[in-house]
N, C-alpha and C positions, 0 to 999 in steps of 0.2 A: 537441504533439498536432495532428493533421491531419484534415480532412474527407476521407473516403474514398468516401462514397456518399450519395445522397439517394433515398429511395423515397417515392412519393406514390400514394395510392389514393382512390377515390371510393366513398362509402357512402350507402345510403338507409335511412331509418327512418320508420316510421309511429308517431305519438305520439297517445295518447288523452288529451284534456283532462278534468279533473274535471267531473263532472255530465253528461258526454256519453258515449253508449254505443258509439260507433264511432270508429275512428281518422280524424282529420281533417287531421293535419299530415304532409304528405309532405316530409320534410326531407332534403336532401342535404348532405354535408359532405366536405371534403378533409382526409385525414389525412396527415401528413408525418413521416417518420422520417429522422433524420440519423445516419450512422454515422461513427465515428472510428477511427483506427489504434490507440487505446488501449482499444478495446472499449466505451467509454462511448457510449450511445445517447441521443439527445434526441428529444422528441416535440413536435409542433406541430399546429395545426389552423386551418382557416378555413371560411368559410361557403359558402352554396349557390349563389351566382351563377356561372354558367359553370364548373362544377367540373372538367370534363374539360380545358378550356383551362388552368386553374390547375395541374392535376396534370402536364400536358405541359410547362408552363413550368418547374416545379420539377425534373422528372427530366431534361429535356433542356437547356434554355437556362441555368438557374441552376447546375445541377451542373457544366456545362462550364466556367464561369468561377470557381467557388469551390472546386472539388476541389483538395486539397492545401493550402488555406489553414487557418490555425489558427482553430477555431470561436470562440475567445475574442476574436479581433480583429474585433469586431462592426462598428465604424466603418469599417474597411477593406472589409469584406464589403458593407456598405450602399453605400459609395462606388462600388465596381466594378459593383454591380448597377444603381445609378442611371445611371451613365454608359454602360454597355454595353447595357442593356435598356430604360431609361426616361429618356432625356436630356431629354424634353419634360415630365417630371413629370405624366404622365397617372395617373389613379386607375383602379381596376378590377382586371383580371387580374394585372398585375405587382405591385401593392401588396398584393393578397390573398395571392399566392404568397410575397411577401416577409414577410408577417405570419406565415404558417405556419412558414417557415424560421427567422425571428428567434426565435419562441417556443421552437423546438427548440434553438437556439443558447444561449439563456439557461438552458434546462433542463440542457444539457451543462455550462455554466459553473458552475451551482449544484451539480451533482453532483461536479464536479472540486474545488470549493472547500469542499464540505460546508456550503453555505448555501442557504436558501430563496431563491426569486426575489424575494420581498418584502424580504429582507435586502439582496440585490444592488441592488434598485431604490432603496434608501435607508434601509431598516430603521426607518421611523418607528414602526411598531407591528406586533404579530403577530396582529392581528385587524382586521376591517373591519365597518362598519355595513352592514345589508342592507335590501332591500325586495323585495316579491313582486309580479311582474307576473301578475295573475290575471284581468283583465277583458277577455275576447276577444269579437270581433264575432259569433262563432258562438252566443253566449249570448243568449237573450231576456231581457227585463227581470227576470223572476223568478229565472232562473238566475244572472244577474249579481249580484243582491242576495244570493242564497243563498251564492254563492261568496265574496263579500266577508265576509259574516258568519262563514263557516267559517274563513277565514284569521285573522280577528281572534280568534275563539275559540281558535285554536291558538297565540295569543300574539304574532302579528305586528302591528307598529304602523306600518308603512308599506306602502302598496299602490299599484299603478299599473294603469290601465285604458286600453284602446284606444278612441279616438274616430274619427270619419270612417267610420262603419259603413255608409254608403250608404243604408240604408233610413230615410227621414225627414230626411236631411241633418242640419245642425247643430242643428235643433230637437229631433230624436230624441236626439242626443248630450247636449244640455242636460238633457233629462228623465232620461236614464240616470245622468248625473253627480249630479244632485240626489237621485235614489233611493239611490245608493250612499252619499253623504254622510249622508243621513238615517239609513241603516241602521247605519253604523259610528260615528257621533258625531263630535264635533269634535276629539277627542284623537288621532285616527289621521291620519298624513300621507297625502294622496291626490294622485297625479300623473296627468296625461293624456299620451297618446302618439298623435299623428295620423299617424305614419309618412309624412310629406311630402305628405299627401293634400289639404290645403285650399288654396284660393286666399286671398289676403290678406283679401278682404271676408268670406269665410266664417269664417275664423279669428277676425276681429274680432267678428263677430256672436256666435260661441260664447263668446268671452272675456267679452263684456258679459253674457251670460246666466248665466255660472257664477262671476262674480267674488265672489259671496257665499259660495262653497263652500270658502274658505281652502285653495287649492291650493298644493302645494309647488313644482310646476313644470308647464309645458306643453311637451312634448317634440316637437321637429321638426314644428311645425304647418304649414309652408308648402312648396309645390312646390320641389324642388331645393335646399332649404336656402338660398334666396336671401338672402344676408347683408343686402343693402339693405332688402328687404321685412321681414325678421325684425327689424331695428333699428327700422323704422317701427312694426311691431306692438308691440314692447317699449315704445315711448314712449307707446302708447295703452292699455296695460293694466297693472294692478298684479299680474298673475300672472307670476312668474318664467319666463323662457324658457330652454330647454336645447336643445342640438343638437351633432352632430359625430361620431356613432358610426361612420360609414362614409365619411368624407371622403377617405380614401386617403393623406394625408400632411400634414405640418405646415403647408404653405403654404395649403391649403384651411382648415385649422383657424384659422390666423392671420387669415384674412378675417373669420371670425365674431367674433374677439376685437377686432380693430382697428375693425370697423364698430360696435362696441358692440351686437352683435346678440344676445348671450346673457348670462344671469346665471350659468349653469352650463355648463361645457364637458364634452363627453362622448366623448372618444376611446376606442375599443375596440381592444384589442391584436390581436384576431383579424382586423381589417379595415384598420387605418390604418398598417400597417408594423411591427407587433409591439411589444414592450416598448420597444425603442430609440426608435421614433417617438413612442410615448405619453409617455415620460419627457420628451422635448423639448417636446411640447405642454403637459404639466403644468407644466414650468418657465416656459413662456410665460404660462400662466394665472396662476401665482404672481405674476409681475411686474405683473399687472393685478388682483391681489387677488381672483381667481376660484377657486372650488372646481371640482374635476373629479368626475364621478360616472359610473358604468357605465350606458351605454345599449347596446342591441343584444344583450343576453344574454351567454351563456358565462361564468357567474360564477366557475367554478373556475380560469379563466385570469385574469380581470380582478380578482379579489380581491387578487392580489399587487400590482397597481398601487395599488389603493385603500388597502391596508395600508402599502405601502412608502413612499409619498410624503406629505409633510406637508399638502398640500391635497387629498389623496384623501378621498372622502366615501363615498357609498353604492354597494354592489355589488348589481347586479340579479339576483335569482333569478327569471328568466323561467321559468314553470312548464314550458313545453315543453322549453327548452334545459337546464334543471336536470335533468329526467328523462332527457334524452338523455345528459348528462354522466355520470349514474349508471350508464347502460347501457354506455357506452364505456370507462370507466375504473374501476379498483379503488381504493378508499380515498379517494374524493372527499368533502370535508366539506360539510355543509349548514348552513343558518342555525339558530342556537339563541339564543333571547333577543335577537333582532334584531341579531345579529352573527355573523360566520363566523370561526372560528379558523383561522389559517394552519397547516397541518400542520408538525410538527417533523421534517420530512424534507427532504433536500436537493433542490434543483431545484423542479419543479412540486409535488412532494409526493404524486404518485400515478402509477400505471402503467396502460397500456392493457390491456383485456381482449382478448387475441389471438383468442379463439374468437368473440367478438362481431364483431370486425373482419373475420374471415374470412367469417362468415355474412352480413354486411351488405354486402359488397363488390359493386360493380356495374362492368361493363366496357362501354365505349361500343360 
């Protein structure tokens, strides 16, 4: 079997969050299709940073060096892409493009072997635990509490909210966290995500203010995921620290592990080099007795990692990206009873909606 073509396209979607009346999320994604001489197609996807640069790299630079290769020779494909396009191990455009390609290659391999990607990743389980990212900065305090209560009423037992909301600084965040904890009770897991936005002193102040809220983790609290500063914060709080969703490759993730900067490592297959790179990061984490969890959304892809590997833990059903996945693909599973079932279908387990792809496509 040989790779014959790679097609990449950029798409735009507006997503309306629950409790809000107008679309607020302008989300761009890059969709990747890999063709083979046996007629098996693989699908991949990556996120919204510099999408036209990513699509150009896929269709021009990457296709030129992998055309004619066997899509199952994934290590050989990664090797040639690293040496030809990214010998200095930069993250960003190349690692995002490689992520979309790699997901498609694993999809092809699964379809060829009649196995799910979770089975190919290791086959630890055919399901993964889940959590809901519900608490967005667009919500005022009342909406935040109402949203949390609604998700708990729907049977979900793990929730994540965004902090570093700008208005009021860490003190406002602390008030919002306490309001949510009071509303949902102590039996629900609650996580925080700062999306890199705090300085070390701000993060430490917030940690002090919410340490009585029994938090499951504090995700990416500091500027640039500074491993040294994360390790220092971790030593000064009893809140578990998590990070790693967009680090680009295993060497950046290794920094977090070796600096003892995280309690939970969070490689996301849509950003860090696909399933191939995530599996390497997960094995590294295993050697240090660390679990991995999905941060950065895109649950329908990352569920395979969490189910397939023995240290895989929670899959993030980020409301925005969950809804987008349901728009883009047919047959995507959702969380039920705080777990998501891996489809009993080869490869990814779902297929793209070509009409939606056509209608959402944008050209630079």
